[in-house]
C-alpha atoms as one frame of an Amber mdcrd trajectory, in Angstrom:
protein
  52.796  29.919  30.829  51.997  31.659  34.071  53.727  31.908  37.469  52.489
  28.459  38.530  52.270  26.508  35.251  54.864  25.913  32.568  53.798  24.130
  29.399  56.179  22.401  27.036  55.567  20.643  23.730  56.603  16.990  23.742
  59.228  16.074  21.183  58.858  13.247  18.675  61.239  11.128  20.781  59.189
  11.781  23.919  55.973  10.922  22.073  57.520   7.676  20.865  58.342   6.697
  24.444  54.901   7.768  25.690  53.227   5.692  22.982  55.291   2.650  23.945
  54.190   3.045  27.575  50.532   3.542  26.599  50.619   0.505  24.297  52.203
  -1.655  26.982  49.432  -0.739  29.414  46.597  -1.154  26.901  47.943  -4.519
  25.762  47.291  -5.810  29.287  43.546  -5.269  28.819  41.423  -8.182  29.942
  38.224  -7.055  28.258  37.326  -5.335  24.998  39.247  -2.090  24.726  39.281
   0.744  22.209  41.865   3.438  21.608  40.745   6.576  19.786  43.310   8.613
  17.871  42.347  12.259  17.180  44.458  12.827  14.073  44.068  16.630  14.074
  45.467  17.187  17.553  45.526  15.907  21.103  45.083  19.129  23.090  43.538
  22.572  22.771  46.919  24.163  22.079  47.952  21.377  19.688  45.417  22.361
  17.010  46.564  23.824  13.710  47.475  27.477  14.224  48.009  27.039  17.965
  51.375  27.442  19.743  51.991  23.707  20.282  50.813  22.524  16.872  53.145
  19.652  16.056  51.999  17.334  13.281  55.347  15.514  13.181  55.286  14.922
  16.926  51.678  13.701  16.798  52.520  11.487  13.822  55.252   9.794  15.862
  52.794   9.201  18.710  50.188   7.669  16.422  52.639   5.590  14.356  54.218
   4.143  17.484  50.819   3.288  18.932  49.801   1.568  15.685  53.055  -0.394
  15.679  52.881  -1.509  19.321  49.191  -2.074  20.030  48.064  -5.704  20.058
  45.079  -5.550  17.713  43.778  -8.820  19.154  43.158  -6.950  22.417  42.721
  -3.299  21.462  40.677  -1.766  18.670  42.256   1.377  17.238  39.726   3.920
  16.001  41.206   6.803  14.042  39.240   9.995  13.554  40.327  12.817  11.277
  39.198  15.207  13.989  40.638  17.250  16.834  40.259  15.882  20.360  38.000
  18.841  21.260  35.662  18.444  18.270  32.093  17.602  19.249  31.947  14.828
  16.637  35.014  13.206  18.226  33.472  13.326  21.696  30.215  11.846  20.429
  32.012   8.983  18.650  34.003   8.221  21.778  30.896   8.292  23.983  29.007
   6.044  21.562  31.839   3.499  21.603  32.059   3.618  25.393  28.335   2.897
  25.706  28.697   0.047  23.201  31.539  -1.506  25.213  29.637  -1.162  28.493
  26.523  -2.760  27.021  28.540  -5.647  25.546  30.175  -6.257  28.916  26.833
  -6.593  30.733
């Protein structure tokens, strides 16, 4: 926190609702779409040992996405990595290039 920014950890219930909204939007995809899930955390301060580490909250997000995503339209790619890991970024970039090349 600082005088202009207040950060709050989302609750499991909030993550469930967010996942439902994300799934609804992704399920409207009209071309090949991929959703990456960084299983070790979704933000810098959500990593193990950080102030907003919340494995139960993240689990709710991921489980709700898995439950609500239409797998005919959206490929779910799970990585046992943190969102800020270089390997995660490289996998995401590789998939993005693949999707762009397939679309052309």
